N, C-alpha and C positions, 0 to 999 in steps of 0.2 A: 616650261613654265612654272616658276617658282611657285606658285600657290598664295603669295603674301598677297595682303589686303593691305593697300593705302590707306589710314586714318588720319583723322584730324589730328592728332599728335603728330605723326609721321609728315603731315604739311605744316604745322607749328616750328615743329625742328628744322625743316629744309628753309623756312623765312628766317629762323635763329641763324640758322648757318650762311645760308646765301645772302642774307641781307644786311644780318648784324645788329637787328633789333634785339632787346631782352627778351627770355622766352614766356615773358607774361604779354609783352607787348604782340610777340607773333602770335600765339595762341588767340588775344584779341582781336587780331587783325581777321586771321582767319575765321572765326565766328562771325565776325561782321560781314566779311565778303559772302560767307553762307546763307546768313541772315537776310541780307537786302538779295540772292538771289531767289529763296524761298518766299519772300516777301513779295517780288515781283511776280513770280508764279502765281500766288495767289491773289493775285490783284486780275488774274487771265492775261497777263502780259509775257509776250515771247521773251527769253536772256539768248543774249547772241554773245561769245565769246570768238573774239575773231582768230581763227588760225586753229578751232578747237572745235568749234560745233555748238547747235542751237539749242535751247531746251523750250517745248511749248505743249500747252493743253489742247488736248483733243476730246471733243463730245464723241462718245461712243452710243449707238441707239441701243433700245432692249430688245431682246431676240431670247426666241427658246433654245435653250441649252440641252445638253444631255448628260446624265450623270454617266460617264462611262465603265463605271463599276454594275450598275444595275440597270441602263438601259434610259431608266427615268427621263423623261421631260423636264426641267426646271426652268420657271423662267429668270433671265438675268438682268437686270433692271438697267435702264439707261445711268451712265456715269461718266466720272471726267477721268483721263487717265494722261500720264505725264510722257512725253516722248522727246528721245534725246536722237538729233540728227547730226552726225559728226562730220565736220568740215570735208573738203576734197585734202587739205593739207595733214589732217589728222589719220585720215586713210593712207595717202601715201605714205605717210611715216612707219603705220603700221605694217604696210606690205612691205616698206622696205626692210623692216625689223624681220618678218616672216621669212625674208627670202635669203636671209645669212646664212 
């Protein structure tokens, strides 16, 4: 692994290079897509990206947890979490890259 993190700027550069939009237009397009995904999730809807995966919100119940350092019981409040489930196509692509 290279340890590199893909950033918004990297995505905008890739759009600029591959699609041919200006750097400003590329950055605006990336922002627009990410905003649309975020807004959809905030509304409680699922986001499915074909051949990539889906993002969905799950409600988790409250429970009693334990502080690992002290062993003291601590209540954990109910919360909503974001879950990503990769598509089978993405899983196969990753497995194929690992087996090389």
